[in-house]
C-alpha positions in Angstrom: -25.3 -2.5 121.6 -27.3 -5.6 120.8 -25.8 -9.0 121.3 -25.2 -11.2 118.3 -27.5 -14.2 118.2 -25.7 -17.6 117.8 -27.0 -21.1 117.0 -25.7 -24.5 116.0 -27.2 -26.3 113.1 -26.1 -29.6 111.6 -25.9 -29.4 107.8 -25.9 -32.6 105.7 -23.9 -32.4 102.5 -22.9 -35.0 99.8 -20.0 -36.2 101.9 -21.4 -36.1 105.5 -23.0 -34.1 108.2 -21.2 -31.2 109.7 -21.9 -28.9 112.7 -22.2 -25.3 111.7 -22.1 -22.3 113.9 -24.5 -19.5 112.7 -24.1 -16.0 114.1 -26.5 -13.2 113.3 -25.0 -9.8 112.9 -27.2 -6.7 112.7 -24.5 -4.5 111.1 -24.7 -3.8 107.4 -28.4 -4.6 107.1 -28.1 -7.9 108.9 -26.5 -11.2 107.9 -25.6 -14.7 109.2 -21.9 -15.6 109.4 -21.4 -19.4 109.2 -18.3 -21.2 110.6 -17.8 -24.9 110.0 -15.3 -26.0 112.7 -14.9 -29.6 111.4 -13.3 -28.3 108.1 -10.2 -26.1 107.9 -10.8 -22.5 107.1 -14.5 -23.0 106.0 -16.7 -20.0 106.4 -19.5 -18.3 104.5 -22.5 -16.0 105.1 -26.0 -15.3 103.9 -28.6 -12.5 104.1 -31.0 -14.7 106.0 -31.0 -18.1 107.6 -32.3 -19.9 104.5 -29.6 -18.4 102.3 -26.9 -19.1 105.0 -27.9 -22.8 105.2 -27.7 -23.1 101.4 -24.3 -21.4 101.3 -23.1 -23.6 104.2 -24.1 -26.8 102.3 -22.4 -25.5 99.2 -19.1 -24.6 100.9 -19.1 -28.0 102.8 -19.5 -29.9 99.6 -16.8 -27.9 97.8 -14.3 -28.2 100.7 -15.0 -32.0 101.0 -14.5 -32.5 97.3 -11.2 -30.6 97.4 -9.9 -32.5 100.5 -10.9 -35.9 98.9 -9.3 -35.0 95.6 -6.1 -34.2 97.6 -6.2 -37.7 99.1 -7.3 -36.6 102.6 -9.7 -38.5 104.8 -12.5 -36.5 106.3 -14.3 -37.4 109.6 -17.7 -35.7 109.7 -19.5 -34.7 112.9 -21.4 -38.1 113.0 -18.0 -39.9 113.0 -18.3 -41.1 109.5 -15.0 -41.4 107.5 -15.1 -40.1 103.9 -12.3 -40.2 101.4 -9.9 -42.5 99.5 -6.8 -44.2 100.7 -4.1 -44.0 98.1 -2.7 -47.2 96.7 0.6 -48.2 98.2 3.6 -48.4 95.9 5.1 -51.1 98.1 5.4 -54.5 96.4 5.7 -57.6 98.6 7.9 -60.4 97.3 7.4 -63.7 99.1 
């Protein structure tokens, strides 16, 4: 049984740069499975490396937009913070 080939590639999206782990599987005609460890439950795949990179960028952008919309702060793999801090409802009376 052949070993699956793995490589790490950094993908730059609209909201930062994220480390992606690409694993080549020979089963089912061959495909790349992509895991984005810096974002929760973010995985995709592609028939070849070019398609897998495109799909990785797409899922990174979609996940970041969803997290930002939910008022989360994202730290990318270049240590850049992305997001909005919600306004405080506290009023100071002096």
